[in-house]
C-alpha positions in Angstrom: 64.6 150.5 114.1 67.3 148.1 115.0 66.0 146.0 112.4 66.6 148.6 110.0 70.1 149.1 110.9 71.2 145.5 110.7 69.7 145.5 107.1 71.6 148.9 106.0 74.6 147.4 107.5 74.4 144.2 105.5 74.3 146.8 102.1 77.0 148.5 103.7 79.5 145.5 104.0 78.1 144.4 100.4 79.0 147.9 98.7 82.1 148.3 100.8 84.1 144.7 100.1 82.9 145.1 96.6 84.6 148.4 96.4 87.8 146.9 97.8 87.5 143.7 95.5 87.1 145.6 92.1 83.3 143.4 91.7 80.5 145.1 90.4 76.7 145.1 92.0 74.0 144.6 90.1 70.9 146.1 92.3 67.4 144.1 92.3 64.1 144.1 93.6 61.8 142.0 92.4 63.6 141.4 88.7 60.2 142.6 87.1 61.8 145.0 84.7 65.7 142.9 84.3 65.1 143.3 81.0 65.2 147.2 80.4 68.0 149.2 79.9 71.7 147.8 78.8 72.3 144.2 79.9 73.0 144.0 83.9 76.0 142.6 85.2 77.7 141.7 88.6 76.5 140.4 91.6 72.7 140.9 92.4 72.4 142.8 95.7 68.5 142.2 96.3 67.0 144.4 98.0 63.8 142.8 98.8 64.6 142.0 102.7 64.3 146.0 103.0 60.3 146.2 102.6 58.0 148.1 104.3 55.6 151.1 104.2 57.6 153.8 106.6 55.3 156.7 106.6 51.9 157.1 105.3 49.8 160.4 106.3 46.4 160.4 103.9 46.0 163.9 104.8 49.6 165.3 103.9 49.5 163.3 100.4 52.7 161.6 100.8 53.7 158.0 101.2 57.2 156.9 102.7 58.6 153.5 102.0 61.6 151.2 101.6 63.4 150.3 98.2 62.3 146.6 98.7 58.4 147.0 99.2 56.0 145.1 96.5 54.1 147.9 94.8 51.4 146.1 95.1 51.3 146.8 98.7 52.0 150.4 98.2 48.8 150.6 95.9 46.5 148.3 98.1 47.3 150.9 101.0 46.5 153.7 98.7 43.3 152.6 97.8 42.2 152.1 101.2 42.2 155.8 101.6 41.0 156.1 97.8 44.1 157.8 96.8 46.7 156.7 94.2 50.0 156.9 92.3 48.6 159.5 90.1 51.9 158.6 87.4 50.6 155.1 87.0 53.6 153.4 87.5 53.1 149.7 85.4 54.3 146.5 86.9 55.3 144.4 84.3 55.5 141.8 86.8 53.7 140.6 90.2 56.9 141.2 92.0 57.8 144.7 91.1 59.0 147.1 93.7 58.8 150.6 94.3 63.0 150.8 94.0 62.4 149.6 90.5 59.4 151.5 89.7 61.6 154.8 90.7 65.0 153.4 89.1 63.4 152.5 85.7 61.2 156.1 85.5 58.4 154.8 84.0 54.8 156.0 83.8 51.5 154.9 82.5 48.8 156.3 80.9 47.7 159.2 83.1 51.3 160.9 82.6 50.3 163.3 80.2 47.3 165.0 82.6 49.1 164.4 85.9 52.8 164.2 85.4 55.9 162.1 85.4 57.2 159.9 88.1 59.7 162.7 88.8 57.5 165.1 89.2 56.0 163.3 92.4 59.5 162.1 94.2 59.9 164.4 96.9 62.5 162.9 99.1 65.4 159.6 98.9 67.9 157.6 101.0 70.5 156.5 99.3 73.8 154.4 100.0 76.5 156.0 97.9 79.6 153.9 96.9 81.6 154.6 100.0 78.6 153.0 101.8 77.3 156.3 103.5 73.8 156.9 103.9 72.3 160.7 102.5 69.8 161.9 102.5 67.8 164.0 99.8 64.4 166.7 99.6 61.6 165.5 102.1 58.2 164.5 102.4 56.6 168.2 101.3 56.9 170.0 98.1 58.1 173.3 99.6 60.5 171.7 101.2 63.3 172.0 98.2 66.8 171.4 99.9 68.0 168.7 97.7 64.9 168.1 95.7 66.6 168.1 92.5 68.9 164.9 93.7 65.8 163.2 94.4 64.2 163.2 91.2 67.3 163.0 89.5 67.4 159.5 91.4 64.3 158.9 89.0 65.1 156.8 86.1 68.8 156.5 86.5 68.6 153.2 86.9 70.2 151.9 89.9 73.7 154.1 88.5 74.2 156.3 91.0 73.6 154.3 94.3 71.4 152.2 96.7 68.0 153.6 97.2 66.8 152.8 100.5 64.1 154.7 100.8 61.0 157.3 98.9 59.1 159.4 99.9 56.2 160.4 97.4 53.3 162.7 96.6 49.9 161.0 96.4 46.8 162.1 95.2 43.1 161.5 95.4 41.6 159.1 92.8 39.0 160.3 90.6 35.5 160.2 91.9 34.5 159.0 88.3 36.2 157.5 85.1 34.6 157.3 81.4 36.6 156.0 78.7 34.6 157.2 75.1 36.0 155.9 71.8 36.2 157.4 68.1 37.3 156.1 64.7 39.6 158.3 63.0 43.0 158.2 61.1 46.6 159.1 62.8 46.1 162.6 61.6 42.9 163.3 62.8 44.0 162.0 65.8 46.8 163.7 66.6 45.0 167.1 65.4 42.1 166.4 68.1 44.0 165.8 70.6 46.1 168.8 70.7 42.6 171.0 69.9 41.5 169.3 73.0 44.2 170.3 74.8 43.7 173.8 74.9 40.2 173.3 76.2 39.4 172.7 80.0 38.3 168.9 79.8 39.2 166.4 81.7 40.9 163.9 79.5 43.5 161.8 81.6 44.7 159.6 79.2 44.7 158.8 75.8 45.1 156.4 72.9 45.7 155.9 69.4 46.0 152.5 67.6 44.9 151.3 64.0 42.4 154.1 63.2 40.8 154.3 66.3 41.2 156.9 69.6 40.4 156.3 72.8 40.0 158.6 75.7 39.7 158.3 79.5 37.9 161.2 81.2 38.3 161.5 84.6 37.0 164.0 87.7 34.1 165.2 89.7 30.4 163.0 87.7 29.4 166.5 86.2 32.3 167.6 84.5 32.8 163.7 83.2 29.6 163.6 81.9 29.6 167.5 80.3 32.5 166.0 78.8 31.3 162.8 77.1 28.4 164.9 75.7 30.9 167.7 74.1 32.9 165.3 72.9 30.7 162.5 71.1 32.5 159.0 70.6 31.4 155.5 71.6 31.0 154.5 75.1 33.6 151.5 76.2 31.8 149.3 79.0 35.4 147.9 79.8 37.7 150.7 80.0 38.9 150.4 82.9 40.2 146.9 81.7 41.3 148.8 78.6 43.3 151.1 80.0 45.1 148.0 82.7 46.3 146.6 79.4 48.0 149.6 77.7 49.9 150.5 81.5 51.1 146.4 81.7 51.8 146.5 78.2 49.3 143.6 77.3 47.6 145.4 74.6 47.6 143.2 71.3 49.9 145.5 69.9 52.4 144.5 72.3 52.8 141.0 71.6 54.9 139.5 69.0 58.7 139.6 68.2 60.9 142.3 66.9 61.9 145.3 68.6 59.9 147.8 70.3 61.0 151.8 70.4 59.3 154.0 72.9 59.5 157.3 70.8 59.3 160.7 72.9 58.2 163.7 71.0 56.4 166.9 71.6 52.9 166.5 71.5 52.1 168.6 68.5 54.1 166.6 66.7 52.7 165.6 63.4 52.2 161.9 62.0 56.3 160.4 62.1 56.6 158.1 59.1 58.7 155.1 59.8 58.1 151.7 58.8 56.0 149.7 61.7 53.0 149.9 63.8 52.5 152.4 65.9 50.6 153.2 69.3 50.5 156.5 70.5 49.9 157.6 74.1 50.1 161.2 75.9 48.0 163.4 73.7 51.0 162.3 70.7 53.9 162.9 73.3 54.7 159.1 73.1 55.0 156.9 70.6 55.4 153.5 70.6 56.8 151.9 67.6 57.3 148.1 66.8 59.4 146.8 63.9 61.8 143.6 63.0 64.5 142.8 64.7 66.8 144.8 62.6 69.6 146.7 64.0 70.5 149.2 60.6 66.7 151.0 61.5 68.0 152.2 64.6 69.7 155.3 63.0 66.7 155.7 60.7 64.5 156.3 64.1 66.8 158.1 65.3 67.7 160.6 63.3 63.6 160.6 62.5 63.0 161.6 66.1 66.0 163.9 66.5 64.9 165.7 63.5 61.7 166.8 65.5 62.9 168.0 68.7 62.7 164.3 70.6 64.4 161.3 71.4 64.1 157.0 70.9 65.1 154.4 73.5 65.2 151.0 72.6 62.2 149.6 74.8 62.6 145.9 74.4 63.8 143.4 72.1 66.2 144.2 69.5 70.2 144.4 69.1 71.3 146.9 72.4 74.6 147.1 71.0 73.0 150.1 69.0 72.5 151.9 72.4 69.1 151.5 74.0 69.0 155.2 75.6 69.6 157.7 72.9 73.0 159.0 73.2 73.5 162.4 74.9 75.6 165.1 73.8 79.3 165.8 74.7 78.2 168.2 77.3 75.5 166.1 79.2 77.5 163.3 78.9 79.9 165.2 80.8 77.6 165.6 83.5 76.9 161.8 83.7 80.1 161.1 84.3 80.6 163.7 86.9 77.7 162.1 88.5 78.6 159.1 88.5 82.7 159.4 89.7 80.8 161.8 92.6 77.8 159.3 94.0 79.6 155.7 92.8 83.4 156.8 92.6 84.6 152.8 92.3 81.9 152.1 89.6 80.4 149.4 91.7 76.4 150.1 90.8 75.4 148.5 87.6 77.6 149.8 85.4 76.7 150.0 81.8 72.9 150.0 82.7 72.0 153.4 80.7 75.1 154.0 78.5 
């Protein structure tokens, strides 16, 4: 307990000194996602010393860990009890921490069936720009006091404060996983995915690329076997390896130079005709677009995606001056500004990392 208090005091000293001196702080864990978002500025506030699983009760399906705890350590502890982070967060490097996972707000292939990262955040301990430690949420879903603030921190890129601890809901691992593959074009794949979404099928992940649709079926053995018989397709022996490459963006699609855009659209959206190669996940709701590093493309991409009710993020590469994240509507931008002012009045934490 004393060690925890000393570390929090060190963080508070750094925050107050930065606020007093007019310096910026760049919150950083393992640095596995340094490239994501707008360019980072300021002195590094390293969270890795504040590490460790604070509480894990498998029967309650919740784990609480400090921000600098390696993601691999958390996943290993869960695997011992046959449980998992159901949103399958990408690591993007061996040094990924749970703080960076929550700050980036990224989810993996299972997101469409299990939910996004923010759906699993139950509570958080946050140090604000005045050095005060605030508690939000709790360790059970029914505890809604401050729950929306805990979810708000997911994907905030560290702009609202230093997230010291996180309580996250976990789920049992599926008893059985099977991967099947179909040869079909993009239009047929999108049609099938939306058709299957309305049926009681245990589809836990999907991916279409270059004329091939790949599905993962997860659940009880009988349910998975029945679904495989209904759907048909060609079994994939190395299914787990395929989904791992997709989760960590080691799939061949992600290789090479250029700009990688993440398009978030309603799953029922038809084919989006844009120059470049596409890979489609989440039943059609997430589409990756790889194009030449051409800033003139940004306006066309965002116009096309906005027209179907979605938004586009310059995920990696390219010219960040076009804005990594979709520009906010004026009313929403004002809400962001007020939140930033409330949590970080001196504008110390990760300024400009999002907008």
